[in-house]
Every structure is written in structure tokens, then in C-alpha cells.
C-alpha positions in Angstrom: 0.0 0.0 0.0 2.8 2.4 0.9 4.7 1.6 -2.3 1.5 2.2 -4.3 1.1 5.7 -2.7 4.8 6.6 -3.3 4.5 5.5 -6.9 1.4 7.6 -7.4 3.2 10.6 -5.9 6.0 9.9 -8.4 3.5 10.0 -11.2 2.4 13.4 -9.9 5.9 14.7 -10.4 5.9 13.4 -14.0 3.2 15.9 -15.0 4.9 19.3 -15.5 1.8 21.4 -14.6 1.0 19.4 -11.5 4.7 19.3 -10.5 4.9 23.1 -10.7 1.7 23.5 -8.7 3.0 21.1 -5.9 6.4 22.9 -5.7 4.6 26.3 -5.7 2.3 25.2 -2.8 5.2 23.8 -0.7 7.2 27.0 -1.2 4.3 29.3 -0.2 3.5 27.2 2.8 7.2 27.5 3.9 6.8 31.3 3.6 3.7 31.1 5.8 5.7 29.2 8.4 8.4 31.9 8.3 5.7 34.5 8.9 4.6 32.5 12.0 8.1 32.3 13.3 9.3 35.9 12.6 9.2 37.8 15.9 7.7 41.3 16.2 10.4 43.9 17.1 10.1 45.2 20.6 8.7 42.0 22.2 10.4 39.3 24.1 8.8 36.4 22.4 11.4 33.8 23.5 10.6 34.3 27.2 6.9 34.0 26.6 7.4 30.9 24.5 9.4 29.2 27.2 6.7 30.1 29.8 3.8 28.8 27.6 5.7 25.5 26.8 6.2 25.0 30.5 2.5 25.3 31.1 1.4 23.5 27.9 -1.5 21.2 28.0 -3.8 23.5 29.9 -6.0 24.4 26.9 -8.0 27.6 27.3 -8.5 30.3 24.7 -4.8 30.9 24.3 -4.1 27.2 23.7 -7.0 27.0 21.2 -5.9 30.1 19.3 -2.3 29.0 19.3 -3.4 25.7 17.7 -4.7 27.6 14.7 -1.7 29.9 14.4 0.9 27.1 14.7 2.4 28.5 17.9 2.8 32.0 16.6 0.9 33.6 19.4 3.3 32.7 22.2 6.2 33.5 20.0 4.9 37.1 19.5 5.4 36.7 15.8 4.2 38.6 12.8 1.6 36.0 12.1 0.1 35.9 15.6 -3.4 36.8 14.4 -3.2 34.0 11.8 -5.8 33.7 9.1 -8.8 33.8 11.5 -9.7 37.5 10.9 -10.1 36.7 7.2 -12.3 33.7 7.9 -14.4 35.8 10.4 -14.8 38.5 7.7 -15.9 35.9 5.2 -18.5 34.6 7.7 -19.9 38.0 8.3 -20.1 38.9 4.6 -21.9 35.6 3.9 -24.4 36.2 6.7 -25.1 39.7 5.5 -25.5 38.4 2.0 -28.3 36.1 3.2 -30.0 38.9 5.2 -29.5 42.1 3.1 -31.3 42.0 -0.3 -28.7 44.4 -1.8 -25.8 42.1 -1.2 -27.8 39.0 -2.3 -28.6 40.7 -5.6 -25.0 41.8 -6.0 -23.8 38.2 -5.5 -26.0 37.1 -8.4 -24.8 39.8 -10.8 -21.9 39.4 -13.2 -18.8 40.6 -11.5 -20.7 40.9 -8.2 -18.8 38.1 -6.6 -15.5 40.0 -7.0 -17.0 43.0 -5.2 -18.2 40.8 -2.3 -14.7 39.3 -2.0 -13.3 42.9 -2.0 -15.8 43.8 0.8 -14.5 40.8 2.8 -10.9 42.0 2.4 -11.9 45.5 3.7 -13.7 44.0 6.6 -10.6 41.8 7.3 -8.5 44.9 7.7 -10.9 46.4 10.2 -11.0 43.1 12.2 -7.2 42.9 12.2 -7.0 46.4 13.6 -9.4 45.6 16.4 -8.1 42.2 17.2 -4.5 43.3 16.8 -5.1 46.1 19.4 -6.6 43.5 21.8 -3.6 41.2 21.3 -1.1 44.0 21.7 -2.7 45.0 25.0 -2.6 41.4 26.1 1.1 41.2 25.5 1.4 44.5 27.5 -0.3 42.7 30.4 1.1 39.2 30.2 0.2 38.2 33.7 -3.5 38.5 33.1 -3.4 36.8 29.7 -0.6 34.2 30.0 0.1 34.1 33.7 3.6 35.4 32.9 5.1 37.4 35.7 7.5 39.5 33.6 7.8 42.2 31.0 7.4 41.4 27.3 7.3 44.9 25.9 10.7 46.3 25.4 9.6 49.7 23.8 9.3 52.6 26.3 6.7 54.6 24.4 3.3 52.9 24.7 1.8 54.6 21.6 4.7 53.7 19.5 4.5 50.1 20.7 0.7 49.8 20.1 0.7 51.4 16.7 3.7 49.5 15.5 2.4 46.1 16.8 -1.1 46.6 15.3 0.2 47.6 11.9 2.6 44.6 11.9 -0.1 42.1 13.0 -2.5 43.5 10.3 0.2 43.2 7.6 1.0 39.6 8.7 -2.7 38.5 8.4 -3.1 40.3 5.0 0.0 38.6 3.8 -1.3 35.2 4.8 -4.6 36.0 3.2 -2.9 36.8 -0.1 -0.7 33.8 0.1 -3.7 31.6 0.6 -5.4 33.0 -2.4 -2.3 32.4 -4.5 -2.3 28.7 -3.4 -5.9 28.3 -4.4 -5.2 29.9 -7.8 -1.8 28.6 -8.7 -1.2 25.7 -6.4 -3.0 22.5 -5.2 -5.8 22.6 -2.6 -7.6 25.3 -0.8 -5.0 27.9 0.3 -6.7 29.1 3.5 -7.4 25.5 4.7 -3.8 24.4 3.9 -2.4 27.3 5.9 -4.5 26.3 8.9 -3.5 22.6 8.5 0.2 23.4 8.3 -0.1 25.5 11.5 -1.8 22.5 13.2 0.8 20.0 12.0 3.5 22.3 13.2 2.5 21.5 16.8 2.6 17.7 16.2 6.3 17.3 17.4 5.3 19.0 20.7 2.3 16.8 21.1 4.4 13.6 20.5 7.1 14.8 22.9 4.5 15.5 25.6 2.8 12.2 25.0 6.0 10.3 25.4 7.1 12.2 28.5 3.7 11.5 30.0 4.4 7.7 29.9 8.1 8.0 31.0 7.8 10.6 33.8 7.4 9.6 37.4 5.7 12.7 38.8 2.1 13.5 39.3 1.6 13.6 35.5 2.3 9.9 35.2 -1.0 9.2 37.0 -2.8 10.5 33.9 -0.7 8.3 31.4 -1.1 4.7 32.2 -0.2 2.1 29.5 -3.8 1.1 29.1 -4.4 4.7 28.0 -1.9 4.0 25.1 -4.2 1.2 23.8 -7.2 3.4 24.2 -5.6 6.3 22.4 -4.5 4.1 19.5 -8.0 2.6 19.1 -9.6 6.1 19.5 -7.3 7.6 16.8 -8.1 4.8 14.4 -11.8 5.0 15.0 -12.0 8.8 14.7 -9.8 8.9 11.5 -11.9 6.1 10.0 -15.1 7.9 11.0 -13.9 11.2 9.5 -12.9 9.6 6.2 -16.2 7.7 6.1 -18.4 10.7 6.8 -16.4 13.0 4.5 -16.6 10.6 1.6 -20.2 9.3 2.3 -22.9 10.3 -0.1 -26.5 9.4 -1.0 -27.0 8.6 -4.6 -30.3 10.0 -5.9 -31.3 8.0 -9.0 -32.0 10.2 -12.1 -33.6 9.1 -15.4 -33.4 11.0 -18.7 -36.0 10.6 -21.3 -35.3 10.4 -25.0 -35.5 13.9 -26.5 -34.9 15.6 -29.9 -33.0 18.9 -30.2 -33.3 20.0 -33.9 -32.3 17.1 -36.0 -30.3 15.4 -33.2 -31.9 12.8 -31.0 -30.5 12.3 -27.5 -31.0 8.8 -26.0 -32.3 8.5 -22.5 -30.4 6.8 -19.7 -30.0 6.3 -16.0 -27.7 8.3 -13.8 -27.5 9.4 -10.2 -27.1 12.7 -8.3 -24.6 12.4 -5.3 -25.6 14.2 -2.2 -22.8 14.4 0.3 -23.5 13.7 4.0 -20.9 16.2 5.1 -21.7 18.8 2.4 -20.1 21.7 4.2 -16.8 19.8 4.9 -14.6 21.5 7.6 -16.1 25.0 7.1 -18.7 24.8 10.0 -16.0 23.8 12.5 -13.6 26.5 11.3 -16.5 29.1 11.3 -17.6 28.1 14.9 -14.0 28.1 16.2 -13.2 31.5 14.6 -16.3 33.2 16.1 -15.8 31.6 19.6 -12.1 32.4 19.7 -12.1 36.0 20.9 -15.2 36.5 23.1 -13.6 34.7 26.0 -10.4 36.6 25.7 -12.2 39.9 25.4 -14.4 39.2 28.5 -11.3 38.2 30.5 -9.6 41.5 29.5 -12.6 43.6 30.5 -13.0 41.7 33.7 -9.3 42.1 34.6 -9.1 45.8 33.6 -12.4 46.9 35.2 -12.6 44.4 38.1 -16.1 43.4 37.1 -17.1 39.9 38.2 -19.8 39.7 35.5 -17.2 39.8 32.6 -14.9 37.5 34.5 -17.7 34.9 34.8 -18.5 35.3 31.0 -14.8 34.8 30.2 -14.8 31.6 32.3 -17.9 30.3 30.5 -16.3 31.0 27.1 -13.2 29.0 27.8 -12.8 25.8 25.6 -12.7 23.6 28.7 -16.2 24.6 29.9 -19.5 22.9 29.3 -21.0 26.1 28.1 -18.4 26.4 25.4 -19.0 22.8 24.2 -22.7 23.5 24.0 -22.3 26.8 22.2 -19.8 25.3 19.8 -22.1 22.3 19.0 -25.0 24.7 18.3 -22.9 26.9 16.0 -21.5 23.9 14.1 -25.0 22.7 13.4 -26.1 26.2 12.5 -23.2 26.8 10.1 -23.7 23.3 8.5 -27.3 24.3 7.5 -26.2 27.8 6.6 -23.5 26.5 4.3 -25.8 24.1 2.6 -28.5 26.8 2.3 -26.0 29.2 0.5 -24.2 26.6 -1.6 -26.9 24.0 -2.5 -29.6 25.5 -4.7 -32.3 22.8 -5.1 -34.5 25.1 -7.1 -31.8 25.5 -9.7 -31.0 21.8 -9.8 -34.7 20.9 -10.2 -35.0 23.5 -13.1 -31.9 22.1 -14.8 -33.2 18.6 -14.6 -36.5 19.6 -16.1 -34.8 21.5 -19.0 -32.6 18.4 -19.9 -35.5 15.9 -19.7 -34.3 14.4 -16.4 -36.5 13.4 -13.5 -36.2 11.4 -10.2 -38.3 8.2 -10.3 -41.5 8.6 -8.3 -41.1 12.4 -8.0 -42.8 14.9 -10.2 -40.5 17.4 -12.0 -40.4 21.0 -10.8 -41.5 22.1 -7.3 -41.9 18.5 -6.1 -38.3 17.7 -7.1 -37.0 20.7 -5.3 -39.0 19.8 -2.2 -37.7 16.3 -2.3 -34.0 17.5 -2.7 -34.6 19.9 0.2 -35.9 17.2 2.5 -33.2 14.8 1.6 -30.4 17.4 2.0 -31.8 18.5 5.4 -31.7 15.0 6.8 -28.2 14.4 5.5 -27.0 17.7 6.8 -28.4 16.9 10.3 -26.4 13.6 10.4 -23.2 15.3 9.2 -23.7 18.3 11.6 -24.2 16.0 14.6 -21.1 14.0 13.7 -19.0 17.3 13.4 -20.3 18.5 16.8 -19.4 15.2 18.5 -16.0 15.1 16.9 -15.3 18.7 18.0 -16.1 17.8 21.6 -13.7 14.8 21.8 -10.5 16.8 22.9 -12.3 18.7 25.6 -13.9 15.5 26.9 -10.5 13.7 26.9 -9.0 16.6 28.8 -11.8 16.8 31.4 -12.3 13.1 32.1 -9.1 11.3 31.1 -6.9 14.2 32.1 -5.1 13.9 28.7 -2.8 16.8 27.9 -4.7 19.3 25.7 -2.0 19.5 23.1 -2.1 15.7 22.8 -5.9 15.5 22.9 -6.3 17.9 19.9 -4.7 15.3 17.6 -7.1 12.5 18.6 -10.3 14.3 17.6 -11.9 17.7 17.3 -11.1 20.6 15.0 -7.5 19.8 14.3 -8.0 16.2 13.2 -11.1 17.1 11.1 -9.4 19.9 9.3 -6.2 17.9 8.7 -8.0 14.8 7.3 -10.6 16.9 5.4 -8.0 19.2 3.8 -5.7 16.3 2.9 -8.5 14.4 1.3 -9.5 17.5 -0.7 -5.9 18.1 -1.8 -5.5 14.4 -2.9 -8.8 14.7 -4.8 -7.5 17.6 -6.8 -4.2 15.9 -7.5 -6.1 12.8 -8.6 -8.2 14.8 -11.0 -4.9 16.0 -12.6 -3.7 12.4 -12.8 -6.8 11.1 -14.4 -6.9 13.9 -16.9 -3.4 12.9 -18.0 -4.3 9.2 -18.2 -2.6 8.2 -14.9 -4.1 6.0 -12.3 -5.2 7.8 -9.1 -4.3 7.2 -5.5 -6.7 4.3 -5.0 -5.2 2.2 -7.9 -1.9 0.7 -8.7 -0.3 3.8 -10.0 0.5 2.3 -13.4 1.0 4.7 -16.3 -1.6 4.1 -19.0 -0.3 6.6 -21.6 2.2 9.3 -22.2 1.6 12.9 -21.4 
């Protein structure tokens, strides 16, 4: 099996266009990692990084956000905001497009999609300025944010520090946004998703190190890492990965029949086909959307509570931490909501029913037109519910492992939840795009022997 996969990757490199796309994607992702590792002038990122690594595994808002930035937050790097402001802006624009008739009309017009993307970029800048200011103030008060009893800011003038840091953080996010768009256009896979995936995988060595140390140490931590846990973790990892692949690839095939029809002097024969409806139609987007929107409220409430001494905001901040039951409940509801929202905006059953009617197609036992669109709507709603519940359960696994099994948070994130779903989903999508290039050039795909059928 491994030899088959390696041979298939070798076939990928034989196609000049696909080889250039793969090399371009790898180089751009390396640049993204450089952005995540480049420190901001005037901040002692090394001291904060050592402190956070010593307290790793506690989770919380900082740990969750650091997971998506690939450890850039505790390093005080240029890419500390990550790509999340761009994702949040995209969510807001899509929500407004579904609510405001003007934006909905603009999305249907020729060239309107480009304007909506531009609006999303403008909103990204505004979000970066606001979130960058909150992050700069957090570094200015590291004890309240990270529990670090020291000084991170090395610049004497507060206004110079704030303005410089906010501008650098905004520039870093805009650079990541542009690099992600370049990958989507000239590389392989979805650029934004790949940037998030690389950031998640960058923390894999740390998770492996902490997992091994948990079994070999003899302190209090060893009580949480018994050898039966190793068997449980291996079984859980296999089950979760298999479940993610199964649900991601699962689809319901709606049978479609085409009647014989004549167009001019040409006669088109009828036939049987099917319409695939994916169970997890939205992919990883609901989890990314929910995580992006729930990332900052807890941090903002903690800041307000610490600055003003208000117990109300401190309690809200405690409720919005990833290790709380309220956070799990809110995240599950948002995942289900965004699953239906994504399907409502991307799956147009009226257009599909109209296209079937125009081409002489129909679903057996269902009348063409309105009845077909209603049937597709009911079928997609049931499939979306199953996929959304699976995503919600999967997203809760790391927190449950941390609460009940006392598994280190950095380790638990790789056995379920957002990180595993994004990683598996993005890798499957990338492999699907690469396989389409292989099949187009008469090469076997990843699921076959990798034998060359013809010459390019």
C-alpha cells in the first residue's frame, strides 16, 4: 500500500503542470511558516514561548488560538493573528448576503462576486486592527493573559508600541490571506485551509514529545498516562480517523432518469444516472467558522473583567473557555447552524430541479419542478443533520478527553476535534484535486496501482 502511494506521488511529479503546482504550494507554505516564526520587534517572544511551553496542555482560549496559528501567538510573531480574521470576515459577509437584499442581488450579478470578495478584504483589515489592538494590550499585560510574571514589551513609548504592533499584525494577516489566495489559484488545494492545516501539524512534534514524556515521567503527571491509555488512544485515533474519512466521503445517490429527446435534428437517447448528495456537504467549514467566532469573546471578556474588576465579565470569560461545558454547548449549536447555513447558501435545489427539467431528467417517483426541489430539500436537510451532529461530537472529543481522562490538551487535539477534522478533510480534498490531474493525464489515481496508462 505504501509503495503504491509513493509510486502515485512519483506519477504526480511526472506531469509538468502538477509538479509546478505542488512545488509552488510547498514554497508558499514555507513562507507562511516563516511569517509564523518571525518575531515582532520590541517584544520578548522567547521568554513568553518558554513560559507557555512549561504550562502546555492546559488548553483555554490561548491554547486553542495558538493551535490555529501554529504556535505564533506565544512567540509574539508577525503571524500571531493567523488567518482567522479573514475567515471571520468571510462569515460576516456571507451572513449579510443572506440577510441584506442588496448584497444578495450583488452576488447574483456578473462581477458581483468579485465585489463581495473585496468587501470581505476591507472587513478583514478592520477586524485585524481591532483584534491586533486587543492582542497588543494582552502582550502588554502578560500576567492577566498568559500568567507570565515578567515584562514582554521592550519599547518605552506605549503609543509607538501599540501602533507598530497593530500595523505589523494586520500586515501579517493580510500577507497570509494573499498567500492563501495564491495557493488556491496557482497551487493545489484550498489555500486558507492548507495554511491552517500546516499550523496545526507544526505542533505535532510538541504533542508527540508530551505524550512520550507522560508515559516516561514519574511525577504526578504519570498518573494520567497509564499504559492502558496507550491502547485506548490508538484505538480512538483509528476509529476517529476512519469515521472522519467515512463521513467525509459518504454520499447518498439519488437516481435520475433521462427521457429520449430531440433537439433540432439530433436525437439524444435516454439513460440512467444518479445525483450524489454528500452527508458532510459543508466539509470542515462549519468547524472553522464556529472556532473562529468563539475564539475571541472569552479573551475579550477576560480582559474587560481584569481591567475593570467586574465579576460579570470574568464569569462570562470563564464560561467561554474551551474547557467549559457552556463552550461545548455553544460550539455544538454553532457547528449545526453553520452546517445548515453553508448548505443553504451553496446547495440550490430550485436551480437543480430546473436544470433537470430542462434536460429531460427526473427522479423516479417524484414529479418534475416544485416536487423535485422539495424532495431534494428534505433529503439534504436529513443528510445535513447527520453530518452536523457528527461534526459536533467530533469537535467535543479533545475537551472531553482533557476533562475526564486528564489527557494533555496538546495531545488530545490530535485525537479528535477541530484539528483532526481539518487535517483529514484538507488532505482528502488536496488528494482529490491531485487525482483529477492524474486522471486527466491518463494516470491512475491514489486508489489504484499507479501504473501509467499513456504518455503525457
